[in-house]
N, C-alpha and C positions, 0 to 999 in steps of 0.2 A: 528156620524151616516153616512153609507156610502152613496154616491149618487147613484140614480137609473141610471143603464146602459141604454143608448140609443141603439135603433136597430143595428146602424152602429158599435157601441162597441160590442154588443153582435155577430155580424157577424164575426168581426175581432178576437174576442176571439175563436169563433167555428173554424175558419180556422186555426188560430194558433195551435190549439190543435188537430186537425184533423190528423188521420194517412192516411186516404185515402179520396180522393176528386174526384168526378164526376162533370164535367162541362157539363150541358145541355144548349144548345143555340138555340135560334130563331131568326126570322128576326129583331126583336127589338134591338139585339145586334149590327147587322151590322149597323141599322138605327143610333143607338146611337154612333157608331163608325165613321159615316160619309159618308156611302153610301146611298144616297137618291134617292128613286124611283119618286120622284115628286120635283117639285120646280124649281129653275133657273138653276141648273145643268142639269137636265132632259130636261129643255125647250131648252137649247142651243144645247145639243148634238142630239136633236131628232126634231128640228125645221121643217124640211122638211117634216117629217113623221107625225108630229103633224097637219101641214097645209093640208096634203092630207087625211089623215084617222081619223083626230079629235082625236088623242090620249090625254089623260088627265094625264097618269102616267105609269111607267113602268110595273107595275102588271097587270092592266087591259088590256093593250095594248098586254099581251102575249097571249090573247084568240082572237085576231083579225083573222078573217078568209080571209087569204091572197088567192089571186086568182091563185097565180103561186109560184113555188118554188123559182123563180128569187127574187120575192118580198119578201117570206119569210124569205129567208136566208139573204137578206139584212138588214131586221129589226133585225133578230136573231144574225147575226155577230156582229151588233152594240151594240144590248142589253148584248151580253156576253162580248164584249170588255169593255164596260162601268162598268159592276159590277164585273166582273171576273178578266180580265187581266190589265186594265188599273190602278186599285188602287193598291198602294204598301201596304205592311203590314202596318195595321193602329195602332197608338198609344194604343188604347183600348184593342185591341187583345194582344198586347204585355205586356201590363200591366197584363192582366190574366195570362199570361205565366209566369211572375215574381211572381204572386201571389202563384202559385202552385209549385214552385220550392222548392225541398227539401222533397215533398210529393210523395206518390203513387197516380197517378191520371190518368184519361181518359176522353175522350171528346165524347158526342154525340151531333149532330147537324142536324138540318133541312135545314141549310143554304147551299147554293149550289155555294158559291162565292170563295171558297177556303182560306178565311183570315185566318183560323187557321194554316195552312201550311205555309202561306206566314210569319206569325207571328213568326214561328220558332217552332212551336208545331210538333214532330215527327208524320210521317203520321201512324205509327204503333199504334198510341195513339188517332187517331182521326177516328170516324165513322160518315160517311157523309150518313145518312140514305136515304135522298131524291135524291142523286145523285150528279152530279158535272157538271157546266156549262163549264168546261173545257173538258169534254168528249162528245162523241157522239156514237150513236148506230143505228143498223137497226130499222127502224120504226115498223115492225112488229115482232122484236126480233128473228129473224129467227135463230140466233145463240148468245151464250152467252158470247159477247165479247164488250168491249167498247175501243174505239179509241181517242186518243188525238186530238184536233181540234185547238190548237192555231196558228199554221202556216196558216192553211186555213182560220182561222176567221181573221186574220191580212189582209190576201190578199184580203178576201171579203170586208173588210171596206176599204181599200185602192182603190178597183177598182170598187165599186158601183156607180151607176150614175142613177138620177131619181129615186131613191128608189127602184133599181134592181141591181142585180150582174149579171156578164156575165154568160151565160148559161153553159159555160165550167167549171164554178167553183161549180156548184150545185153538193153536195156529193151524191154518190150512194153506195148502200150496195155492199161491194166486194163479198159476197157470192150469194145473191139472185138477186142483180142488182136492187133491190127497192130503195125507198127513205131512207133517214137517219134522224134521229131526234136528239135533244138534249137528253143526259142522265139525265132526271129530271123525277120523278115520277109524271105521270098526267092520267095515263090510265093503262090497263092491260099487256101492252108490256114493261114496265120498265124493264130494263137488269141488273139483279144482278149477276155479274162475280166472278171469284174466289176471287180477292181482297175485293170485297164488302163482300162476305161472310167470308173471314178471319177477316176482322175487326167486323164484327158482332160477330163471336166467341170470340174474343179478349175482347169485351164489357162484353158480358155474364160471361165470365171467370172472368173477373175483379170484377163482382158484386158478384160472388160467394165467393171470397176471401174477399172481404169487408163487406158483411153484418153482421159479428160478431165482426167487429172493429169499431173504432171512426171514423164515415164516415160522411163528409158533401156533400150533394148534392147543387151545387151552380147553380142555374137557372137563364139564363139572357135572358130577350126579347122573352118568349115563350108565344104566346096567344092561340086561340081557333081554329086556322086553321087546325092544327093536333094535337090536344091535346092528343091523344092515344100514341104518339111516346114519349114524354118527360114529359108533364106536370101531367097527370094523374099516370102514372107510378112511378113518383118521389113521388108523394103523398102517393102511396100505400106502397112504400119502407119505407117512413118515419113512417108510422102507423104500420108497420109489424118489421122493423129492430129494434134491442134492442138499438142502441147508435148512432143513425143517426138524423142529423139536416138537414132541408131544408132551404136554403136561396133562396128567390124569389126575383129577381130584375126585376121591372115591373113598369110602369108609371100608369097602370090601370087594373082593373079586377084581382088583386092579391090574392084574397081570395081563401083558398083551399076548397074542397069538403069534407075534413074529419077534425074533431076537433083535431088539433095537439099540442095543448097547447106550451110550451116552446120548442117544437123541430122544431117550425116554425118561421122564421124571413123574414119580408116583408121590401124591400128596393126600393126606387125609382131609385137610381144610386149608384154605387160604388165608 
């Protein structure tokens, strides 16, 4: 009598037999990989701002109503450096890259920390839907262009004092002269430039090729903050594509909204 397969064994078999794989990643993946938005690392890196503003974690502090651009960019430069530039390519992301080697694959992610690229995933295979901490844009989207901010962010971190940056480091839009913002989707001014649209088109073309093939949707750490980007579309694809399996890796609320039967595998870790 054959032993009953465990969910992990089923997942490993599905990945092994897949022709196409789509990796869908949310914040839970970066947390599992070691980027912590609260706890000792956050408390050490932001101690002065915690004391001044009462911050409890990196997520809620993002909504703080700073009174000046100097204060705002002191915080954001440190936030970006902490979450985007300081961490090297993390082992869990590199393991995912190893997992998809030899397959046709694509990545869609709501994360803005650049970890897929750092781990070695080719840029043309990664669609960062919600933006990138490493880019900035005009706050009012007066023109559809995004700008690298790494050198400026590093300078802001090095030169800030008393939770402020020097006024001469405050970035201004090179077109309208207004304020700049991080390229993260938070309002109606999010800039989607040519590169963003190119990756979006690449993703949808990939799905067109994969929909009739043996496809695995490998979803990692996607919650209900923006479920319409990855979570719900993945479930609809499994329900409608003929030979597609959803592997959902999540420590909580892993249940799907459809009855997917053996086309659905739930894991807490990989």
